[in-house]
C-alpha positions as CSV (number, residue, x, y, z in Angstrom):
1,X,-15.8,5.3,-16.9
2,X,-12.6,3.4,-16.4
3,X,-11.9,0.2,-14.3
4,X,-9.4,0.5,-11.5
5,X,-8.7,-1.4,-8.3
6,X,-7.8,-0.2,-4.8
7,X,-5.9,-2.6,-2.6
8,X,-4.8,-2.6,1.0
9,X,-3.1,-5.4,3.0
10,X,-2.7,-6.1,6.7
11,X,-0.7,-9.0,8.1
12,X,-3.9,-11.1,8.5
13,X,-6.2,-9.7,5.7
14,X,-6.0,-8.3,2.2
15,X,-8.7,-6.2,0.6
16,X,-9.3,-5.5,-3.1
17,X,-12.0,-3.0,-4.2
18,X,-12.8,-3.1,-7.9
19,X,-14.6,0.0,-9.2
20,X,-15.3,2.1,-12.2
21,X,-14.4,5.8,-12.0
22,X,-14.8,8.7,-14.3
23,X,-11.9,9.5,-16.7
24,X,-9.6,12.1,-15.0
25,X,-10.1,10.6,-11.4
26,X,-7.0,10.9,-9.2
27,X,-5.6,8.3,-6.8
28,X,-7.0,10.2,-3.8
29,X,-10.4,10.4,-5.3
30,X,-10.5,6.7,-6.2
31,X,-9.5,5.8,-2.7
32,X,-12.5,7.9,-1.4
33,X,-14.8,6.4,-4.0
34,X,-13.9,2.9,-3.2
35,X,-15.4,3.1,0.3
36,X,-12.3,1.5,1.9
37,X,-12.1,4.2,4.6
38,X,-15.5,3.0,5.9
39,X,-13.8,-0.3,6.8
40,X,-10.4,1.2,7.6
41,X,-11.0,4.7,8.9
42,X,-7.3,5.2,9.7
43,X,-6.4,5.3,6.0
44,X,-5.6,8.8,4.7
45,X,-4.4,9.0,1.1
46,X,-3.0,12.5,1.7
47,X,-0.8,11.1,4.5
48,X,-0.2,7.4,3.7
49,X,2.1,6.4,0.9
50,X,0.3,5.2,-2.2
51,X,1.4,3.6,-5.4
52,X,0.3,2.2,-8.7
53,X,1.5,-1.4,-9.5
54,X,4.3,-1.2,-6.9
55,X,5.6,2.2,-7.9
56,X,5.2,5.0,-5.3
57,X,3.1,7.9,-6.7
58,X,1.3,11.1,-5.7
59,X,-2.3,11.1,-4.5
60,X,-2.9,13.6,-7.2
61,X,-1.9,11.3,-10.0
62,X,-4.6,10.8,-12.6
63,X,-5.6,7.2,-13.2
64,X,-5.5,5.2,-16.4
65,X,-7.8,2.2,-17.2
66,X,-6.8,-0.9,-15.3
67,X,-4.6,0.8,-12.7
68,X,-4.2,-0.9,-9.3
69,X,-3.8,1.6,-6.5
70,X,-1.9,0.3,-3.5
71,X,-2.1,1.9,-0.1
72,X,1.0,1.3,1.9
73,X,1.2,0.9,5.7
74,X,4.0,2.6,7.6
75,X,7.0,0.4,8.4
76,X,7.0,-0.9,11.9
77,X,10.8,-1.6,11.8
78,X,13.7,-0.3,9.8
79,X,14.4,-3.0,7.2
80,X,18.2,-2.5,7.3
81,X,18.3,-2.8,11.1
82,X,16.1,-5.9,11.0
83,X,18.5,-7.6,8.5
84,X,21.5,-6.6,10.8
85,X,19.7,-8.1,13.8
86,X,19.0,-11.4,11.9
87,X,22.6,-11.5,10.6
88,X,24.0,-11.0,14.2
89,X,21.7,-13.7,15.5
90,X,22.7,-16.1,12.8
91,X,26.4,-15.5,13.5
92,X,26.0,-16.0,17.2
93,X,24.1,-19.3,16.6
94,X,26.7,-20.6,14.1
95,X,29.6,-19.6,16.3
96,X,28.2,-21.6,19.2
97,X,28.8,-24.9,17.4
């Protein structure tokens, strides 16, 4: 058995599930074993992006002791477009002085 963590964050809440899984367990299997889908039934490791310590990985990746599996939520806005919007807003505000 190896120790791993499964983490998931919402804007208002962060969850961490620490568990021990058999050697050879995949990311997808660990997500299922964690029980996180009971609390968040919308999570689907086959569809949602997942990573280990901030690096995107496949749900079929085999885990190593101490790995932290992160389940990523879909983006609600394009980050580049958001930066452009903020920059335009800032220029407008500074140009009004």
